[in-house]
C-alpha positions in Angstrom: -71.5 39.0 62.7 -73.3 41.3 64.5 -72.7 42.2 68.2 -76.4 41.3 69.3 -75.9 38.1 66.4 -72.8 37.0 68.7 -73.9 37.7 71.6 -76.9 35.3 71.3 -75.6 32.8 69.4 -72.9 32.4 72.8 -75.9 32.4 75.0 -77.9 29.1 73.3 -74.7 26.8 73.7 -74.5 28.2 77.7 -78.2 26.7 77.4 -77.4 23.9 75.7 -74.6 22.4 77.8 -76.5 23.6 80.7 -79.2 21.8 79.4 -76.5 18.3 78.7 -75.7 18.4 81.9 -79.0 19.2 83.9 -80.5 16.4 81.8 -77.6 13.7 82.7 -78.5 12.9 86.4 -82.1 12.8 84.8 -81.9 9.8 82.8 -81.0 8.3 86.6 -83.5 10.4 88.4 -87.1 11.3 87.8 -87.2 13.4 85.1 -87.3 13.6 81.3 -83.2 13.3 80.9 -83.1 12.2 77.1 -85.3 14.9 76.0 -83.8 17.4 78.5 -80.4 16.4 76.5 -81.7 16.4 73.0 -83.0 20.0 74.0 -79.2 21.1 74.7 -78.0 19.3 71.4 -80.2 21.2 69.9 -79.4 24.6 71.1 -75.9 23.4 70.8 -76.0 23.1 67.0 -77.9 26.4 66.7 -75.6 28.0 68.1 -72.7 26.4 66.3 -75.1 27.3 62.9 -75.0 23.6 62.1 -78.8 23.5 61.6 -79.0 26.4 59.2 -76.7 24.6 57.3 -78.3 21.2 57.3 -81.5 22.8 56.5 -80.3 24.5 53.5 -78.9 21.7 52.0 -82.1 20.1 52.1 -83.3 22.6 50.5 -81.3 22.4 47.6 -80.6 18.8 46.4 -83.2 17.3 45.0 -84.2 13.4 43.6 -82.9 11.5 40.5 -85.0 12.2 37.5 -87.3 8.7 37.1 -87.6 8.5 42.1 -90.6 9.5 43.0 -91.1 13.2 44.4 -88.6 14.4 41.4 -91.8 15.6 39.1 -93.0 18.9 40.8 -96.8 17.2 40.6 -97.2 15.0 44.1 -96.6 11.4 43.2 -100.5 9.2 41.7 -102.0 6.6 43.6 -103.7 3.5 41.1 
């Protein structure tokens, strides 16, 4: 991991924590509290590398044979 990558990941986690802390009072006060908290959790997950790992595992997963989506072609409608 390069220094630039490390610094950007640490900054993402710090920004995420800030957004979560900022969003908690917004749940009671006027403001987009839920959206702020969700954005904060996303930043934290990106900073910790959880989003990339999940996206990679979803790309490699395939549907079992015989189920819709297991072929290369889209399912045909009647």
